[in-house]
Every structure is written in C-alpha cells, then in structure tokens.
VMD Tcl script that draws the C-alpha trace (Angstrom):
set ca {
  {161.59 59.80 44.06}
  {162.90 59.62 47.62}
  {162.62 55.81 47.62}
  {164.57 55.62 44.33}
  {167.30 57.87 45.73}
  {167.41 55.72 48.87}
  {168.00 52.62 46.82}
  {170.75 54.28 44.73}
  {172.58 55.69 47.76}
  {176.11 54.48 48.17}
  {176.61 51.69 50.79}
  {179.25 53.86 52.42}
  {176.66 56.60 52.97}
  {174.34 54.00 54.51}
  {177.19 52.92 56.77}
  {177.87 56.49 57.88}
  {174.17 57.09 58.53}
  {173.92 53.95 60.68}
  {177.01 55.00 62.62}
  {175.46 58.39 63.31}
  {172.25 56.78 64.57}
  {174.20 54.44 66.81}
  {176.15 57.29 68.36}
  {172.95 59.22 69.10}
  {170.89 56.31 70.43}
  {169.08 57.13 73.67}
  {169.55 53.79 75.41}
  {170.69 50.21 74.95}
  {167.30 49.00 73.71}
  {167.29 51.60 70.93}
  {170.84 50.59 69.99}
  {169.81 46.93 69.73}
  {166.83 47.91 67.56}
  {169.13 49.74 65.14}
  {171.40 46.70 64.90}
  {168.62 44.17 64.31}
  {166.26 46.15 62.07}
  {168.13 49.00 60.40}
  {171.15 46.96 59.26}
  {168.81 46.05 56.37}
  {169.60 49.47 54.86}
  {173.23 48.42 54.55}
  {172.62 44.97 53.10}
  {169.23 43.29 52.63}
  {168.20 40.19 54.60}
  {165.00 38.33 55.49}
  {165.60 37.59 59.15}
  {167.79 39.13 61.83}
  {168.10 38.02 65.46}
  {170.27 39.31 68.30}
  {171.57 36.69 70.75}
  {173.13 37.51 74.15}
  {174.82 35.09 76.49}
  {172.61 33.83 79.38}
  {169.62 35.66 77.85}
  {169.16 33.93 74.50}
  {167.53 35.71 71.57}
  {166.41 39.12 72.85}
  {165.27 40.78 69.63}
  {164.07 39.70 66.17}
  {163.70 41.85 63.09}
  {160.17 42.85 62.14}
  {158.74 41.77 65.52}
  {157.83 44.20 68.29}
  {158.01 41.57 71.04}
  {159.30 38.02 70.92}
  {157.99 34.98 72.75}
  {161.11 33.62 74.42}
  {159.55 30.21 75.07}
  {158.47 29.68 71.47}
  {160.17 26.63 69.83}
  {161.66 28.73 67.00}
  {163.18 31.28 69.42}
  {164.54 28.50 71.62}
  {166.13 26.86 68.58}
  {167.70 30.17 67.49}
  {169.06 30.60 71.03}
  {170.74 27.19 70.77}
  {172.30 28.19 67.44}
  {173.55 31.47 68.97}
  {175.14 29.60 71.85}
  {176.82 27.24 69.37}
  {178.15 30.05 67.15}
  {179.28 32.25 70.09}
  {182.69 30.61 69.93}
  {183.33 32.31 66.57}
  {185.26 35.59 67.04}
  {185.00 36.76 63.41}
  {182.15 37.10 60.90}
  {181.35 33.56 59.80}
  {179.23 32.08 57.00}
  {177.24 29.21 58.48}
  {177.67 26.01 56.49}
  {175.57 22.84 56.85}
  {178.67 20.94 57.91}
  {178.76 23.06 61.09}
  {175.33 21.85 62.20}
  {173.88 18.57 63.40}
  {171.38 16.57 61.34}
  {168.45 17.83 63.44}
  {169.57 21.47 63.08}
  {169.96 21.00 59.30}
  {166.36 19.76 59.01}
  {165.10 22.70 61.13}
  {167.20 25.09 59.01}
  {165.70 23.83 55.77}
  {162.15 24.40 57.07}
  {162.63 27.60 59.11}
  {165.53 29.67 57.73}
  {166.69 30.90 54.31}
  {169.63 29.15 52.69}
  {172.32 31.76 53.46}
  {173.09 32.51 57.15}
  {175.86 34.66 58.56}
  {177.02 35.13 62.16}
  {178.33 38.56 63.25}
  {179.89 38.65 66.75}
  {179.23 41.87 68.67}
  {179.99 43.12 72.18}
  {177.47 43.29 75.06}
  {179.50 44.43 78.04}
  {181.18 41.35 79.54}
  {178.82 38.88 77.86}
  {179.17 37.21 74.48}
  {176.68 38.34 71.84}
  {176.07 38.02 68.14}
  {173.81 38.98 65.26}
  {172.33 36.26 63.07}
  {171.36 37.39 59.52}
  {169.56 35.17 57.00}
  {168.65 35.57 53.30}
  {168.36 33.60 50.08}
  {171.16 35.32 48.12}
  {174.76 34.50 48.93}
  {176.85 36.93 50.95}
  {179.43 38.83 48.86}
  {182.82 40.04 50.02}
  {181.48 43.60 49.90}
  {178.65 42.62 52.25}
  {181.11 41.02 54.65}
  {183.36 44.10 54.64}
  {180.45 46.49 55.24}
  {179.03 44.32 58.03}
  {182.44 44.02 59.66}
  {182.87 47.79 59.71}
  {179.28 48.30 60.91}
  {179.77 45.80 63.74}
  {182.89 47.64 64.83}
  {181.03 50.97 64.84}
  {178.13 49.47 66.77}
  {180.48 47.93 69.35}
  {182.12 51.30 69.88}
  {178.75 53.01 70.43}
  {177.69 50.27 72.87}
  {180.90 50.56 74.92}
  {180.65 54.33 75.06}
  {177.06 54.06 76.30}
  {177.90 51.70 79.16}
  {181.45 52.74 79.92}
  {183.19 53.69 82.05}
  {181.77 51.63 84.87}
  {180.61 53.01 88.20}
  {184.02 52.27 89.66}
  {185.65 54.27 86.88}
  {183.30 57.20 87.41}
  {184.02 57.23 91.15}
  {187.74 57.07 90.43}
  {187.49 60.07 88.11}
  {185.55 62.03 90.73}
  {188.10 61.19 93.41}
  {190.96 62.27 91.17}
  {189.21 65.56 90.36}
  {188.54 66.17 94.04}
  {192.17 65.44 94.92}
  {193.32 67.89 92.28}
  {190.96 70.52 93.65}
  {192.19 69.89 97.19}
  {195.78 70.63 96.19}
  {194.69 74.28 96.15}
  {197.23 74.92 93.48}
  {196.88 76.56 90.12}
  {200.60 76.65 89.38}
  {201.05 80.23 90.51}
  {202.22 81.76 93.78}
  {202.96 78.34 95.27}
  {206.32 79.28 96.76}
  {204.81 81.43 99.51}
  {201.69 79.52 100.44}
  {200.57 81.69 103.36}
  {200.90 84.99 101.53}
  {199.03 83.68 98.53}
  {196.10 82.19 100.45}
  {193.73 85.02 99.58}
  {195.22 85.87 96.19}
  {194.62 82.35 94.88}
  {190.95 82.06 93.85}
  {190.74 78.34 94.53}
  {192.28 78.69 97.97}
  {190.09 81.66 98.73}
  {186.88 79.78 97.93}
  {188.10 76.76 99.88}
  {188.77 78.85 102.98}
  {185.39 80.56 102.70}
  {183.57 77.21 102.48}
  {185.55 75.75 105.39}
  {184.88 78.87 107.43}
  {181.15 78.69 106.78}
  {180.99 74.99 107.66}
  {182.76 75.65 110.96}
  {180.43 78.44 112.09}
  {178.84 77.37 115.41}
  {175.06 77.23 115.25}
  {172.54 75.95 117.80}
  {171.33 72.43 117.07}
  {167.56 72.83 116.82}
  {164.67 70.41 116.47}
  {160.98 70.89 115.74}
  {158.14 69.25 117.65}
  {154.34 69.61 117.80}
  {153.33 71.57 120.89}
  {150.49 73.39 122.63}
  {149.82 75.73 125.52}
  {148.72 73.89 128.67}
  {147.91 74.91 132.23}
  {150.91 74.95 134.56}
  {149.10 74.26 137.88}
  {145.62 72.99 137.04}
  {143.06 71.73 139.54}
  {141.81 68.38 138.26}
  {138.09 67.89 138.90}
  {137.22 64.24 139.45}
  {133.97 62.51 140.32}
  {133.98 61.79 144.09}
  {131.34 59.05 143.97}
  {129.91 56.64 141.45}
  {126.86 57.87 139.59}
  {125.39 59.43 136.44}
  {126.15 62.99 135.31}
  {122.91 64.95 135.47}
  {123.56 68.63 134.81}
  {126.38 71.13 134.15}
  {126.26 74.61 135.62}
  {129.18 76.00 133.58}
  {130.33 76.01 129.96}
  {133.77 75.23 128.52}
  {136.28 78.10 128.95}
  {133.99 79.84 131.43}
  {135.51 81.77 134.30}
  {134.55 80.47 137.76}
  {135.29 81.45 141.34}
  {136.14 79.26 144.32}
  {133.11 77.34 145.62}
  {131.01 77.86 142.47}
  {128.99 74.72 141.47}
  {130.34 73.09 138.35}
  {128.08 70.07 137.76}
  {126.06 67.55 139.69}
  {125.21 63.89 139.55}
  {121.75 62.35 139.42}
  {120.31 62.68 142.97}
  {117.21 60.50 142.57}
  {118.63 57.33 144.10}
  {120.47 59.25 146.83}
  {117.33 61.12 147.86}
  {115.42 57.86 148.08}
  {118.17 56.36 150.23}
  {118.16 59.45 152.44}
  {114.39 59.30 152.94}
  {114.53 55.61 153.86}
  {117.48 56.19 156.18}
  {115.69 59.05 157.95}
  {112.57 56.95 158.43}
  {114.58 54.04 159.81}
  {116.42 56.44 162.13}
  {113.11 57.82 163.40}
  {111.71 54.32 164.01}
  {114.85 53.17 165.81}
  {114.84 56.28 168.02}
  {111.14 55.76 168.91}
  {111.71 52.14 169.83}
  {114.66 53.13 171.99}
  {112.62 55.74 173.89}
  {109.78 53.26 174.48}
  {112.19 50.65 175.79}
  {113.69 53.24 178.11}
  {110.25 54.02 179.62}
  {109.37 50.32 179.97}
  {112.65 49.60 181.76}
  {111.53 51.76 184.70}
  {108.78 49.24 185.57}
  {110.02 46.08 183.84}
  {113.58 44.97 184.73}
  {113.61 42.53 181.79}
  {113.31 45.41 179.29}
  {116.65 46.83 180.48}
  {118.50 44.03 178.66}
  {117.20 45.35 175.29}
  {118.30 48.95 175.81}
  {121.91 48.46 174.59}
  {121.00 46.74 171.25}
  {118.30 49.30 170.51}
  {120.62 52.18 171.33}
  {123.25 50.74 168.95}
  {120.64 50.30 166.21}
  {119.45 53.89 166.61}
  {123.05 55.17 166.40}
  {123.71 53.04 163.31}
  {120.65 54.40 161.48}
  {121.65 57.94 162.39}
  {125.17 57.45 161.01}
  {123.75 55.96 157.83}
  {121.46 58.95 157.40}
  {124.37 61.34 157.88}
  {126.46 59.35 155.37}
  {123.77 59.64 152.70}
  {123.51 63.38 153.42}
  {127.29 63.62 152.88}
  {126.94 61.78 149.56}
  {124.25 64.26 148.51}
  {126.61 67.11 149.26}
  {129.39 65.42 147.25}
  {127.07 64.80 144.31}
  {127.24 68.52 143.56}
  {130.86 69.25 142.58}
  {132.18 72.75 143.24}
  {135.25 74.59 142.02}
  {138.21 74.40 144.43}
  {139.80 77.55 143.02}
  {139.36 80.51 140.75}
  {140.11 80.00 137.09}
  {138.77 78.81 133.75}
  {136.99 75.51 133.15}
  {138.57 73.26 130.54}
  {136.57 70.22 129.39}
  {134.74 68.72 126.41}
  {131.21 69.32 125.20}
  {128.79 69.05 128.20}
  {126.23 67.20 126.07}
  {128.65 64.27 125.81}
  {128.75 63.95 129.61}
  {125.07 64.33 130.51}
  {123.56 60.91 131.18}
  {126.93 59.18 131.11}
  {127.74 56.78 133.99}
  {130.98 57.70 135.73}
  {133.18 55.92 138.23}
  {134.63 57.41 141.39}
  {137.86 59.20 140.55}
  {137.08 59.67 136.86}
  {138.37 62.98 135.44}
  {135.72 65.35 134.05}
  {137.44 68.73 133.71}
  {140.21 70.94 135.00}
  {140.09 74.43 136.44}
  {143.18 76.44 135.64}
  {144.40 79.98 135.93}
  {144.50 81.29 132.35}
  {147.57 83.36 133.17}
  {149.57 80.36 134.37}
  {150.62 78.58 131.13}
  {153.33 76.19 130.06}
  {154.49 74.80 126.73}
  {154.00 71.09 126.25}
  {155.90 69.59 123.30}
  {156.23 66.02 122.03}
  {159.76 65.19 120.86}
  {160.07 62.27 118.44}
  {162.66 59.62 119.38}
  {164.77 60.37 116.30}
  {164.96 64.05 117.39}
  {165.87 63.42 121.03}
  {169.06 65.46 121.22}
  {171.07 66.37 124.30}
  {169.59 69.55 125.79}
  {171.58 71.90 128.04}
  {170.06 73.28 131.28}
  {167.42 75.95 130.61}
  {167.36 75.17 126.89}
  {165.46 77.74 124.87}
  {162.03 76.85 123.45}
  {160.14 78.98 120.93}
  {156.50 78.15 120.21}
  {154.98 79.30 116.91}
  {151.21 79.06 117.25}
  {149.12 78.13 114.24}
  {146.81 81.08 114.96}
  {149.62 83.66 115.24}
  {152.88 82.36 113.72}
  {154.44 85.84 113.70}
  {154.08 86.20 117.48}
  {156.26 83.46 118.99}
  {156.10 82.50 122.64}
  {159.45 82.15 124.38}
  {160.24 79.73 127.18}
  {162.88 77.51 128.78}
  {162.82 73.76 129.25}
  {161.44 72.69 132.61}
  {161.52 68.91 132.23}
  {161.60 66.18 129.61}
  {160.27 62.66 129.96}
  {162.72 59.86 130.64}
  {160.77 57.35 128.53}
  {158.84 57.78 125.29}
  {155.10 57.26 125.74}
  {152.38 56.46 123.24}
  {150.27 59.33 121.97}
  {146.66 59.19 120.71}
  {147.90 58.99 117.10}
  {149.76 55.73 117.96}
  {153.22 57.35 117.75}
  {155.78 57.45 120.55}
  {157.36 60.66 121.79}
  {159.01 62.25 124.81}
  {156.89 64.75 126.75}
  {158.68 68.09 127.19}
  {157.48 70.87 129.47}
  {158.76 74.44 129.21}
  {158.14 77.49 131.42}
  {156.77 80.50 129.54}
  {158.82 83.65 129.85}
  {156.83 86.86 129.82}
  {153.17 87.77 129.82}
  {151.07 86.42 126.96}
  {147.60 87.30 128.20}
  {146.31 87.54 124.63}
  {146.85 83.79 124.17}
  {144.79 81.06 125.76}
  {145.31 77.51 126.96}
  {144.79 74.83 124.30}
  {146.28 76.65 121.29}
  {148.51 74.40 119.21}
  {151.56 75.03 117.08}
  {155.15 74.01 116.44}
  {157.95 74.36 118.98}
  {161.56 74.99 118.04}
  {163.86 73.58 120.72}
  {167.46 74.82 120.74}
  {170.23 72.54 121.94}
  {173.96 72.92 122.20}
  {176.08 74.80 119.67}
  {177.60 72.61 116.96}
  {179.51 73.29 113.71}
  {177.27 73.97 110.75}
  {178.64 70.93 108.94}
  {177.25 68.72 111.73}
  {173.93 70.59 111.63}
  {173.67 69.89 107.89}
  {174.72 66.23 107.88}
  {173.23 65.03 111.20}
  {170.06 63.53 109.74}
  {171.67 62.12 106.56}
  {174.30 60.41 108.71}
  {171.63 59.03 111.05}
  {169.68 57.72 108.04}
  {172.80 56.08 106.64}
  {173.63 54.41 109.95}
  {170.07 53.19 110.41}
  {169.43 51.77 106.95}
  {172.93 51.07 105.63}
  {174.58 49.93 108.84}
  {177.51 52.32 108.52}
}
mol new
graphics top color blue
foreach p $ca { graphics top sphere $p radius 0.5 }
foreach p [lrange $ca 0 end-1] q [lrange $ca 1 end] { graphics top cylinder $p $q radius 0.2 }
display resetview
C-alpha cells in the first residue's frame, strides 16, 4: 500500500521532499548521495554519475564505492570534462560525441543521456543521468528546479568562507566595542555604569589589569644545606657498613670500612723488612769498630732501614684511612648498604653524606620554557607529596646560569631556596612541587603568556 502511494505521489511532492532532505543533509558526502541516488524518486533513470572538475567521477548510483581507475569510470570522467562547458541542462546527442565515444556509448550506456550542471564551490560539476526512455519537458523542468535547490543547499553548507566568517566576527566585535546601545550617549562619563555593555566592559578590563604574581611550577625536594660529603680516601673494596641509612651519628663514629686483607699483608711484610734492615744496620755498626771497610756500608744500610720504616708507617696510615669515620654530627644519607658491599671503589668516589637534619634547603628544577625573571629573594612554596596541605616557605638563594641534564634526560636550571621557619617534622629527601613567584604582572599577561610563547615558537609570530 505504501509503495503504491509512493508511486502515485505528485512529482511536486517528490521535489519538495528532496529539497527538505538536501537542506538537512549532515555533510557534503550525504548531499552528493542524495543527488546521485535519490533523484530517482523524481524521475526514473538507470545510471547516475556525479562528475567534479579535477576529481573526475566521484559517485555512481547504486554503488557504495567506485574504482576511479576502472576503464568505465575513466571514460565517464572524460565525458564529464567534455560536457562541463554546457551551462544549462542538455540532452546528449550522438553528434556531440566522437566515433569512439559513440561505440562505447552503444555498449555501456542507455540510449537517452542528459547532462545537469551543478555547483561544487569554485569547481565545475555535473550530474549525468541515463535511461532508455526519452526525457520529457516535464522531466527537464523538474530536474532544473531540483538542481537549483541542490545548488542552494550546497552553497549554504560551504558558505560563507572562512574569510567571511572572520569578517563577521570582526564586525560584531567592533560593534560591541562601540559601547553604545543608542541610549545615554550624550554624556559618556556619567552613563558609564548605567550602560550595561559599558559596565561589563569596564569590569572585564579591570579584572584583566589586576596585578598578580607571575608564578611557575617545578619539581622539587628537600636537600641538606651544608652536608659533609663522605668520599673514599684510598682505592679498595667496600667491606662493611657500621651504620644504616638515615641513622644519626656523632663526630668520629665509624661509618664503614674497606677490605683490610691486602693492607694487613703489606703491613706485615713492611714490618718484617724494617726489622731485617734495622738488624743489618746494627751489625754493620758493630763491625765498623774493628773493620774500617765496614764503615763505608753504614750510610746505605741506614737509608734502607729508614726507608722500610717509612713504608711501614705509610701502610699503617692506609689502615687507619680504610676505616672511614664521621667528620660531624648528623644523619647519614646514602643508598642500600648491600649495593656497596663488595664493590670496588676509586679514591675520591662519593659514598654518602652526613647532614644536619635541621639544616634543609629547597632544590627545584626549573624547565627552560619556565625560566622567568625572578626578583631578589623571590618567594618559593614547596608542596610535599606526603603533606600537600602543609607547605614549606622559602626564598630563592641561587639559580643555575646554565641548564644541566637531569637523570631523566631533560634539561633544567637548578634552583636553591633557603627554608624560612622550623620544619622539624619534615626530613631531607621528601619530594614535591615548588611554586616559584616572580614579579607582578597584569592578569591578561599571566593568562596569555604560554599561548603567546607557543604561537611564537611554532607559528613564528
């Protein structure tokens, strides 16, 4: 019943329905689909193809996707390019084609072909419809009206251009900036607050001009302010630790020692050689009383005895240095001791630090894109990850002149800040985020600083 009513529907109703669909199409592809496939509701045809300049045939009726390099599609594209010169609906006659095109037409297309020029922005375009029955004047009139409706929908979808949209926005903004609504314009100053538009404009300008501190964020942690760096005095192998990480120590307390096996062996040999050299020197001294020739050997033997004695004392000194002691009172800060035991170390290699837990500083790493100009004694606020609601206040002590590479392969400026106040409940090594306050700037600059920097970096403005 519905199919019978569809067939008996007036062509004008079909035309109105197609116009409604065109106006409500979601995008250009949907609009092209309506033109190529649903025009059949207005007047029947066997084949429909949409041709666009520089693109060829882009859509064919009854086909979800066309093969643009297929011979038939390429031939249709040539026909579309040939007929694109026609500005009105045109019935294609054999006399308009070459002999080769006539032969291809007889084998590939129905006998009646019509060309309907349409608009595709600045490019030429057209719809090619083919069927066996001849095209009546009524068909031509309906198709002409439908093409006009479709062109209007297409232009509305893609117009105005971006330039036109920007122009409209600029004009609207200019009108808003006039601060005029046609009332109370004679006395501008007295009507500043009475005029709603002026009032809102002044409020916005006032807010944008409010001075606020220019702040940046940087990863930070609590570090020791005056630590004693414990380094290995001699080359050797770490043998044993006497303290644990974060353990309190006093001055002179042993911290760790190196392997003493080789040093003890050297000391034993040196002592034996010293004893032998001293014995030989004493014997030569006694012999020199009766034998004048033995006196010539006293000086070399005395020098040898002294040399062995100095060597023995040197090894004893190395044994004393092999046990490293704390130079001050504080807390030990180092890694897991098990990672050090048995590890060969070089002279001067850092093992740990001993620091006073009450003497702390804030160490922050400022990224190069956040390196703002800081005034003297700039304020620093550290929000620890463990206690974000208890910030630690401080002032900038120094900031690195050159960005250095961090363990995570990024570059940053090292910033040190002195802690103000007593934060005995916090410990060295806690990490968090530092807020660094710079000079006061208008809020408009605070809002647009990073967008402007991004635009200058990537757009070259």
